[in-house]
N, C-alpha and C positions, 0 to 999 in steps of 0.2 A: 577283654581279663575281667576288665572293671564293670562290664554288666553281667557278667557270673556274681559279683560280690556283692552286686546290689540285690542279686536274689538272693541269696543267702543270707543277707542283712534281713529281708521280708520274711523269709522265712520263721528265723529266729523271733523276727517281736511277731510276726501270726501264732506264733510257741507263745510267747510270753500274753500276749492278750488273751490268748486260750485258758493258760493259765491263772491270769488275774480275775475272769470271767469266772472261773470255776471256786477263787479261794471269796470271790466277795457273798455270788451266792450262797456259799458255804454256812456262811457267815451270817447271811439276811435269814437263816431260820431262826424259829421261835424260842426265845432261850429257854422257854421251860422245857421243853421236848429235851432240849442237847442237854440240858441242866441236872435233871431229873433223875434219882439212879434209880435202877430196877429195883423193885424191890419184890415184885408177882412175880410168881413160873409159867405168868401166861395172862389171855384176857378170861375174866370172869365175867357172866348174863342170864342174862334170863334166853330163850330160844328166840325172842325180836332182835336184843342184844350182841348173841352169838351170832348171829346169820349177816348182821352189820359186819361187825369184827371180822367173818371170811371173807366176805362178799363186796364188803366199801358202798352196800344199797340200802336204802333206808327202807325199811317193809312198810311204812307209814302206819303205822300201830301205835295205839297210844300207850301202852304197853311195852317198853322199850327203856330195859336198866343196862348200863357196859364199864365196866370197868376194867384200867390197864395204867399202866405206870402212868402216864400222860395225865390223866384226868377221870372220871365219874361224867357219864355221857347217861339223859335220860329225853323221851319223846318235845319234852321241853325245856328242857337245863343243860347246860354243860358247867362244871369246873372241874378247873384245873389244879394243880398242885403247886402250891409255893413254898418251893425248898422240901428237902426230902423227907420224907415219910419215917417217922420214929417208930424202930420197934419193940414191938411190949408183947413180948414170950411170942403167942402165935399171928397174934394182932401187931397193927399200928397205929399210930394218931398221926394226923395232917391236919399241914392249913388250905384252905384251898379258899380259891373267887371264884365264886357262880354266875353266871349268866342266868336269866331266864323270860323267855319266850314270850314279847309284849314287852318288856320291860328294858327301859333304857342303863348302862352302866352295871357294874356289877357289886358283889357285896363280897367279905371275905366271912370265913365261917372256917370253925374246929369238926372235924369226924373221927369218927373211930371207925379203923376199918375190922368188923372182929371176923375173926377166922370160925367158925362154930361147922367140927369134923374137917369135910371135903372142902367145904361154899364159904363166901365172906359176906357179910352181911353191914353195910352202911350203916352208924347209925351218928347222928345229929344232933347236937347237944339238946335244941327245942324235943327233944323226945321223938325224932321224925326218921322212919329207919327203912332204907331199903333193901331188900333182899328177902329169903338166899339168895346168892348168884351164882350159880354154878361155875365152875372150870366149861372155857369154849373149847369143843373138839375141833 
């Protein structure tokens, strides 16, 4: 009888370890992905950006733009949203933290995510514009 009791204890311990491991995995997810609230109705991009959104495979194109609730991805840079995007009519304003290929570190910037008809255009404070980006299918 004692062996049967020991096996039950081991079974409960194994379940407890599996639950704890699952909780650690969830807690290790990037804060920006879990903290950012959805503000778009899907991914937006150009042809190559939308292909990446659909398949997860980079085409190798230098003409690559993708806008999601998590950030803005291009062929040479990635900007993650810092905090929630602020709605302004049909457009949004956001603070982003950007890193570029070949550079070390990140730089904070402000962007306007402008609704132009059914598309979005990303406008940086220095005048740089990316878009229009169409909704990915």
